N, C-alpha and C positions, 0 to 999 in steps of 0.2 A: 568360485566361492570357497572360503576356508572351511574344511571339514575336519581339521585336526586341532591339536592343542597348541599350535604355535601362534605367535603374535602376542600383543600386549594383553595382560590380564585386565579384564573389564569387570568392575564391581557394579552389579545391578542392585539397587536398594529399593525394596518394595514395602512401603508401609501397609499394614493389614489391619483393618478394623471392621468387623461384622460384614464380611464380603463372601460368606460361604457359598452363595449361589454362583459366583463368578471366579472364585479363586483357582479351582482346578483347571479351568479353561485357560486362565492367565498363565499358570505354571506350565501347562503342557505347551503353550505357544513359545514360552521361553526355552524350554528343554528341547524343542524341535528345531531350534536355530542351527544353521550350518556352522556358525562360529561357536566353537566349543570352549574357548579359554575364558570362561565366565566364573565369577564368584557371585552367587545369588544370595542376597541377604534379605530375609523376610523378617520384618519387625512387627510382631504382633502387639498391637496397642491396646491390650486388655479386652480382646474380643470375647463375647459371651454367646456366640451363635454357632460354635463349632469350627470357626476359622483357625483357631489356635491348633487344634488337633490335625487339621489338614496340613498346616505348616510343618508340624513335627513329622507327619507321615512322609511328606516329600523329602524332608531333610534325611530321613532314614534311607530313602530310595536312591538319593543322588548325593555324593560327597561334596559336590560344588555348592550345595544349599546349606546355609547356616540360618538358624532361627534364633531371634532374640525376643524374649517375652518381657513386656513392660506393663505396669498398671496403666490404665487409660490416662494418657497425658496429652493427646492431640497429635496431629500429623507432623508438626514441626519437631516435636520431641522425638517422634519415631524416626524421622529422617536424620536428625542429629545423632541418634544412637547408631543408625546404620552407617553414617559417615565415619563415626569413631571406630567402627569395627572393620571398615573397608581396607583392603590391602592392595587393590588394583591400581594400575597406572592410570586408568581412565575410570570415571564415575558416571553412572547413568541413574537418575532418579526417576522412578516409575510410579504409576498407580496401578491398581489391579486392572483398570480399563485400558491403560496404555500398554500393558504387557501383551495385549492382543495384537499389537502392531510391531512387534519386535524385529521383524525382518530387516529393518533399517540398519541394525548393527552389522550385518553381513556386508552391506553396501559400503559402509564407512571404514571397514577394516581391511588391511592389506591381505 
């Protein structure tokens, strides 16, 4: 398994809307991946439950995390904003719940 920063940059796009109870677990599962060449784009879609602050907190802790804040526009607009900001060779669209099963990235990368 890849534990360094080599290999293609993978952009992970995670729309966030009022998922405070699950967000930290999701982000921890992403950060614990053995594949490290990740760009993690959190798109806060106007959350009003504290999710926005969690996104900012994690962005301050890890330089691979970028946070985009939008007024509430829906998951499609959030994904589109993430896609526009992505710079990776590969793109992965996640939800907070699928972030919990991120181990698959290590399997599919060299």
